[in-house]
N, C-alpha and C positions, 0 to 999 in steps of 0.2 A: 429677694436675693438674686443678684445677677449670675448668669451662667458663666462659669470659668472653664474655658477650653483647656484640656490637658492633652498634649500630644502623646499618642500611644507609640511606645517604642516597639519597633518591629523586631520579632525574635527569629523569624525564619525567612530565608530568601530563596527564590527559585534559581535554577542554574542560569536562566536567561538574565536575571538581575545581576548575578555575580559576574557573568561574562561581560555584560555592558559596563559594569563598574571598572573592569580592568581593560576594556577595549579589545577583548579577544573573542574568539569563537567558542561556542559551548562545547564543541568537540575537543578543544584544547583543555578545558576544565576536566572533562571526562578522562582524557588521556593522562593528565596529571594525577587523577585519582588512582589510576593503575600503577603509576610510577612512584608515588609518594604515599607511604602508609599513614602520614599525618592527616590526610584529607579523608574524612569518613562521614559524608553526609548521610542523614537518615532519609527514609522515604515516607511520604505521606500516605494516606489511605488509597490514593489513586496510583501509588507506586512511583510518583515523581520525586526526584531528589530535592531535599530542602537543606539549606546550609545555615548554620548558626554563625554568630559573630566570631567565635573561635575558629570555625572552619575558614571563614574569610580571612582571618589573620594569618592562618597557615598558608593560604593561597597567596596572600600579599608577600610573604617571605619568599615563596617560590618564584613569584612574578619578579620580585626585585632581583634575585640572583640570576634567573634565567633570561628575562627580557631586558632588564635595565643594566645589569652588569655583564651579561654575555657568558655566564658560566654554562658548562655542560650540565646535563641532568645529574650525572654522577658527582660532579663538583658541588652542585647545589645540595645534593643529598648529604655529602660529607660535612658541609658547613652547617647544615640544619641539625645534624646529629650532635655537633659540638655543644651548643647551648642555645636553645630556642629563645629564652628570655633575653639573652644578650643580643640575639639577632633582631628581635622586635625593637629593642631600644635603639640599636644602631640604625635601623631602617627609618624609624620615626625621626631621629636626629637628622638624617640625610634629607628627608622630605621637608623638614622644618627649614633647614639651610637652603634648600632649593627655593622655597617660598620667599625667604628673605632676599635671596639673590634676584629673583624675578621682580620683587618689589623695588629693589635698589636700581635695577636696570630700567624699569619703567620710570622711576623718579629721575634718573639721569637723562633719559630721553625727553622728559617734560621740561627739564631745565635747559637743554640745548636749544 
């Protein structure tokens, strides 16, 4: 019987991995933890922060409002309080549209 490789889905991410994913310093992630009560990483046996996919989604929302849209921290906090699920859907739609736009611009460039 042949060996079938199954990808193991990662459950926990280090602060360095999260910071790299968003292109920010680890200190910014730690700062956001103090400012936004939605980010609550657990700590491993060594005492290092570990983030779940839910934590990363919360950071994605904050990143979107603060870094991509230019909101103040207070403005981002108020928007996040309104409706987290609605925020996630809106951000995913924006990122999908940005990918489509990039694809169309690349296509146009190749046709010219």
